[in-house]
N, C-alpha and C positions, 0 to 999 in steps of 0.2 A: 126492236130488234125485229131482223126478217124473218120470214115464215121458216128459211131451213136454219137457222141459228140453234147451235145443238142447247138444248136446255137442260140437259140430264144426261149423266153416262155413270151404271149402275152396274156392278156384278154380283151374279147371284149362283152360289157353290150349286153344282149339281153332282149329287151322289147318288148312283144308282144301283141297289141292290143288284144282286148276280146270281147266279150259281151257274156252274159248268158240268154239273153229274160228276161231281167229285171234290174230295175235300180241297178248301180254297188253296189256291197255288202262292208260292211266295212272290212280293214285289218291293223292292226298295228294303230286303230284310225283313218283312212282315207278311203275315196270310193277311189275303187280301179276296173282299168280298163284297166291294163297292168298286165301283167306276168313278172316278175324279173328274171332272173337268168346270168348266163354270160358264154360265151365259154371260152375256155382255149387253144389256140393254141400255138403248140410246134414245131419247124423243127430244125432236124440234120442238119450236117455238109454235108452231103451226099442232103439235099434236102427234105428227109422223111417228111412228114407233118403227125400230130397225134392230135386229138383232146379230150378235156375232159370237163366236166362243175361243174361251183363251183354256190351254193347257194349265192343269191347276195342279201344283206338287202339294200344295198345301192350303186345303180349305177355308183354314181363318187368316192365311198370307193375303193371300189374292185380293178380296173384297179391299182391305185396307191399302194396299197398292193402288189401287184404283179410286179410294177416296182420297187419298191423301196425296196421289201424282198426277194420276190420268184424268178422274176428273176435273180437278181445277185448271188444268193445261185447255181441257178439250171445251167446257162450256164455254158459250159466247162465243166461239168461233161459227165460222160458215162452213157445214156439213159436207159443202160441195167443192171445199180450198183445196187441192190438189196437194198445196204445200204445207195442209194441217198436220200428217202424219210424221213425212221425213223431218219435219221441225221439231215435232216431240221427241224424233230418235235423237236428235241432234242435241237437244237439252237434258235428256237423259243417260246420253252415252256413257256417263262418268260413275251409272250405276251399274254396269255392267253390259257387255255385247251379248250376252245370252241368258236364259235364267228366268225368273217369273216377271220382272218387267218387260224384258223383251215378249213374253208370251202373254202379258195384259194389251201390249200393243198389238199385236197380233189381232186379239181379236176385236179391239177396237177397229183396226183395218176392215176386219170380217164385217161389222156392223155397218161402216159407210159405205163398203160398198151395196149392201142390202138396202141400205138408206138412198143411196143414188139410183138406183134400178126402181124400185118403188115410187120415187118421185117421178121417173122420166114413164111409169106405166110397163114395163119391159122387162121380162126374166134377166135374171143375173146376167145369165150365157150371150145377151144381146150386146150386154158392155164389152166382152170379150173379142167381141165380133159375128159372133153368131155362134149357133150348135152345129156340129159336121156328124152330129148322130142323136136319134132321137132316145134310146136309151144306152146304158153302160152295165158290162157284165159286173156282178158282183161275186168276189170270193169268200168264202165260211174261212174263219181265219179262227183255229183253236186257237184254246188256251194250252198251256203246259200241261201235260200227262206223265212228263219224268219218264218217259221211256216204256208206259205199260200198253202193251200190243192189246190187250183185252179190251181197254180203253179208249184207244185209237182206232181200233176195229170197230167200237159202238158207235163212238162219235163221228169218223168220218161215215160209215154207212147212214147214220139219221141225216145229218146234213145232205149227201148224195139223195135221200129218199125226199128230201123237202125242195129239192130242184137245182141246189147248188152243182154246177159243171167243176168248179176249180177250189183246191183247199190249199190252205196254209197252215204247216204248222210250227210249232215255237217248241223245237226238239233241238237234241245236238248230237245223236248217233246214227248212226247209217241202219241198226236196227229198227229204231225208231220210223224211220223213212219207207223201209222193206216192209213194217208191219202195213204202215198207212196204202203202200203201193198194192199190197194184195186184198186190202179192202176196196180199194179204187178200178185194181186192172189196169191195162194200158190204157196210155190217150189221154187221162184225167191229168191237168196241171197241177202239179204239187211243190208248192212254194216251201222252202223251209227256212226259219227265222230262229237263228243261232242265238241272239242278243248279245254280240259280240261275246261269244265263247272263248274264241283261240288267241294265242298270242300267234305273229307272225310266222314264228319257224315251226306251229304246231298246224296252221290251217291247211297245208296242203292235202297230207297225208290223210286228213282227217274229210276232207271235199270226195279226195279219190275214191275213199271209202262208200261215200254216198252214190258215187257218179253211176255205178250198173242200176240202180233205181231211178233214175232218171228224173233228178230233181229239176223243176223249171228255173228255178236260181236258188242261188243261197244267200240269205240277207244278214246283214251284218255280221259279216263270219270272225272279225277283228278287235281286240282290244289293243290301243285304243282306236275308235270306228274312223276318227279323222284322221286318221294314216293315209294320206292317200299314195303316198310313195310304195307303202309295203301294199296296198291294194291294189295297184297296178301290178306288181311281181306278183301277187297273188293270181291275178286275173292273167297274166301272162301264163303262167306255170299249171292252172288246174282245167282250163278250159269248159266249167261249168259259169254261165251267169254269173253276175255278183250283183246286188243290188245293197243300195245304203242311201241313209239321211232321215230317218224318222228321227236320230240322235242331234241333228242339227238343230242349231236356235239362230244360226247364222248366215245366211244367204252363201258368203264367200264362199266358205268351204266346199259347199255344192259348186258354185261355178266354177272353181280348179279343179273336180273332177270332171267336170263336162269339159273343160277346155283340154285338159290332158286325156281324156278316155280312159281313167283310172278304173271305171266300173261300165256296167252295159245299163244298168238303172238308177236313176236317181228318184228318192221319195222324199218330197218335201213336205211338211206337215203344217195345213194351214193354220193351226191352231198353235203353232209354235213360230212360224215365219211370218204369219199374215197371208192372204190371196195375192196382195200385189208380189210380194216376190216370189211365191211358187210361180205364179202367172210369166213374171219376167224368167226363170229356170224353164218353163216347159217353152218358152219361145226361143230362149237360148240352144235347148236342144236340135230346133230343127236344123235338118242338115248337116246332122252329126249323126254317130251310132249309136249315141246315146239315147235312152227314153224315158220322158217322166212319166213314172208312176206314183204321182201322190197319193198320200195316204193319212189318214186320221182313223187310230182306232178307237172313237169314241162314237156319239150318237147326237150329236146337237147341231146346231148352224154350221160347222165345220164340215160336217159330214156331208151337208148340201153344198156347202161352197167348193168341197172337191168334186163332187157331181159336177157341176156346172164345170168346173176346170178341165174334167175330162172331157167333157160334151165339147167343149170349145175347141181344143188342141189338136194338132196335126193326127198323133197315133193315138190308134186305141188301143186303153189300156184296161184294166178292170180295176175296180172299188174295192178297197179291202170291208168286210164284215165282221166284229168281230163274233166270233159264235158263241152265244151264251145266251142263258134265260134271265130276261130283265124282270125286274119288278114293274116297270113302266117301260115302254118303247117309244120312244121320241118318233114323232111321225108316222106311228105304225099305220094310220089310215088314210094319211094325206099322203104320204110316199112310201108305200108298200112296196118290198121284196116280193116279185113273182116269178115263180121257175129261173131264178139265179139272175134276175136284170133289175136294172129299176129304171123306170122310165123318166126323163127329165123333164121337171116340172116348165109349164109355160106360162105359169102365173106372174106376177109383179115380183121383183125380189128374190130371195131364194127360193121362194116357192111355196112356204108353210112356215108360219109362228111357231114357235114351243107352247105346246097344252099349256092350259091353264094351272096343273099340278106342278110344270116345271116353273113357268113364268112367277106362281107366287111362293116359289121356295120350298113349297113341302117335302123337295128331297133334296134338302140342303145338309142334312145333319148325317 
């Protein structure tokens, strides 16, 4: 077999314990004290190893998807074959156009980009046409504090003291934004992610109440999040920038929002859509008022893939960094955050491989 033939494709769940200086927040109806994603490891016949990351809704399910569906289709194929992933997408399409199978393919896609860049001996951004910036701003993305002014003040002040210059909230009230604005003072960008809080007939009034406190954008304001017509009406009504996209597992919904200019920012997640789709969306935004602001609220290869994407795309945006205390910080030494910025790695591939603790699955349970 050729050196670049895929010999193995495996999935390693990554469950990182964290705390955020508050009782665990609710996620999917349960208290959450671990951040779940999954590493994707590919190895070629000549021993080259590359890494990707998939969104992981259930750590027991995704490895089974890789073992029974993804690996049998990918192994034995040329890792540089541009038709490999599209072909797998078509073969597996009847299992759903969103959800865990699509997330698994997204992780494989990232790993194949890492593989191609490593074999070419270049940083990943070089395959995207080169970098336009040497470093990228990172914003501190706070978990939900359920409107506690005391907690918001303390955690925001802590993040600013560590060098972050932009803040994101996961809150739903003007009072929470006001408390954070008091902590930051004027001029500090504050994004507000409401996690699909409102129906279309509610959102306008809620955003109007936030407006005096100068939100940089309001993210995922509507339920359901893919209602592009309702988003377009809200955008025309509220005068505050709207951001949407982390819930999308299909690029076509975001393409439609770009083409209709229904929102101001689209936020593709590479661990749900793949780097190929996210890069296509970034290029589709060029020449339009819509800005591509890729985000991934996790810490593995998907985070690095988003960093390379932002370094290469035309418009400069900031990258989300979930602001929590982790039991293990992926790439904490190899790609550190300094003064609210990340240097774009210049070494081949993504720029760093997962540490042994992650690669060996010590954080899988």
